[in-house]
N, C-alpha and C positions, 0 to 999 in steps of 0.2 A: 091568899095569894098562890101563885103558881109554884110548886115546888120542881127546884132543879135536882133530879138524881144522880146524873153521871154528867161528868165532863172528861172528854179524851181529846188529846192532839194526835194527829199523824205523826208529829217529830218523836213521840213516845214510843210510835210501833214500827219505824223505819230503822234502818242501820245507817243511812245517809245524814252525815252530819254538816256539809257544806252550808246548808240551808238554816235560815234564822227561825226560832221558835216563836209561835203567836205570842205576842206582847202580853204579859201577865195582867197589867193594868187594863188593857182594853177588853181582855177575857173577863176581868172581874166586874168591869162596867157592863157588859153584854149580860154575864148572869145577874146582876142585879136589877137590870132592867126587865128583866124576865119574870125575877121573883116578885117584883112590884105590880105584875097585871092581876087583877083581879077576876077570880074565878068566874065572876057574871059574863066576862067577853065570851065564854063558851057556851052560856045559856041559849038553847036553840029558840026560847020564845022572845027573845031580844036580839037576835042575830041579824035581823034585816034592817034595827034601828041602830045598832052599833057601827060606827064608820069605821072601816079597815079592820075591825075585829081584832084578832091576836096580834097581827102584824103591826097595825096601827098602834095598839097599846105598847108594844116593844118599842116602837119608834118615839113614842112620847118620853120614854125613858133614855133616850139616846140622841140628844137634840143635835150634835154635831154631825151625825148621819142623815143623808138625804132619803126619803122614802118613796118609793116607788108610786104609791098611790097618794090622793089627797083628798080633803073632805068632800070636793066636788064630784068625786070618782074619776078624775082625770089622770095623767101619767105625767110623772116627773120625769123630764128628760136627763136630768143628773144621775140617773140609775142606769142610764143605758150605757152598754159598754162598746155595743158596736151594731152596724145593721148588716143584713144579708138578704137580697132579693125583696127588699121592702119590708122585712120583718126586724123589729128591733128586740136585741137580745139584751135583757136587763135582769138586775136582781133587786131583791126586795128592799135590802138597805144598804149604802155605800157611804164610805167616807172617804173621799180621794185623797186627803191629805196622809192618812196613816195607810191608805190602800187595802183595805179591808172591805170585803164584800159579804154579806149575810142573806142567806136563803133562810126561810121560815117554812118548813114543811108540816102539814098537819095531819095529813093520812095517806098520800101515795106514795108507796114504795117505787114505783116507777121513775119517779122524780128526783131521787137521791142520785143515780148516774147521771140524769142530765144535768143536776146542780153541781156536780164535782167535775164534769166536762167544761160547764160555763166557768168556774174558777179556773180551769186550765186554759182555755181559750183568753180569759181575763189576763192570765199571767203572760201569754205569748202578745197579747195587744199592748203597744208601748203608748204612753204619753209623757212628754218632756224627758224623754231617754229613760225612764223607768215603767215597770210593768203596771197595767191599770188595777192589778189584783196581786198583790203579794200574800196575803192571807185571805183564807174563806173561812166562813163559820155556818155551820148546818144546825139548826133547831129544831129538834123531832121530838115526838112524843114516845116514852118509853111503854105505852100502854093503850094504843088507839084500840077502841073499841073492844077493848079487856082482852084482846087476843094477839094483836100485833105489836111487836117491839120494833118499831121503826129506827130506835138508837141502835138495836143491835145488828138490824139489818145495813144500816149506814157503816157501821163499823167493817161489817163483812164486805161490804163494795169499797170501802176505803184500802182495807187490805189486798183486795183483788187487784185495784188499780194503782197501787202506791209505786209499783215499778215504774209507771208510765206517767205519772201524776208530777209534773215538774212546778211546782209551787213552794214557795216557802214554807207554809203550815197551814193545816185545816183542823181547826177544832169542832167537835160534834159536841153538842150540849143535848142532853136527853131530860124532858120535863114530862112531869106527870099531868096528863090531861084530866082535869078536875072533875069531868062527867064523870057519872057512875057507869061502871062496867057493863 
């Protein structure tokens, strides 16, 4: 099973106290879904036969969340936050009831800033008088290619942006990629 090594919340790193903290029960269920993913999902020899890979395996453990992809390789419009110039901005997993968006990053450092900005925009986008996203969750490796700690990079980006990141809370979950370094 995939090992979760680190979990940090933005609310633990900023002095602002007017926002709600990421719900403990939701964070526990996300963590549990990650920890039940079999390491075979990362096996390069089966990569093209696994539908959705790591994201889909996490989605299997979070049945209340909408998953951006589907078995047919299609797109789930329930994960769309907004559209602009014909491009749909969406998140990997989304629970509209609790207003939690999840982004799963497997390797790209540059996407972390995009994910945080997506959470920010989702917080600024209203649906039924509430923000579409009140809580964001980044799921990132602590050991990509044995030398890149995307978890630590995510915390650096979070610290850099926390003064202008208006969202209730963001959780960053660092998992160990089971592939050999």
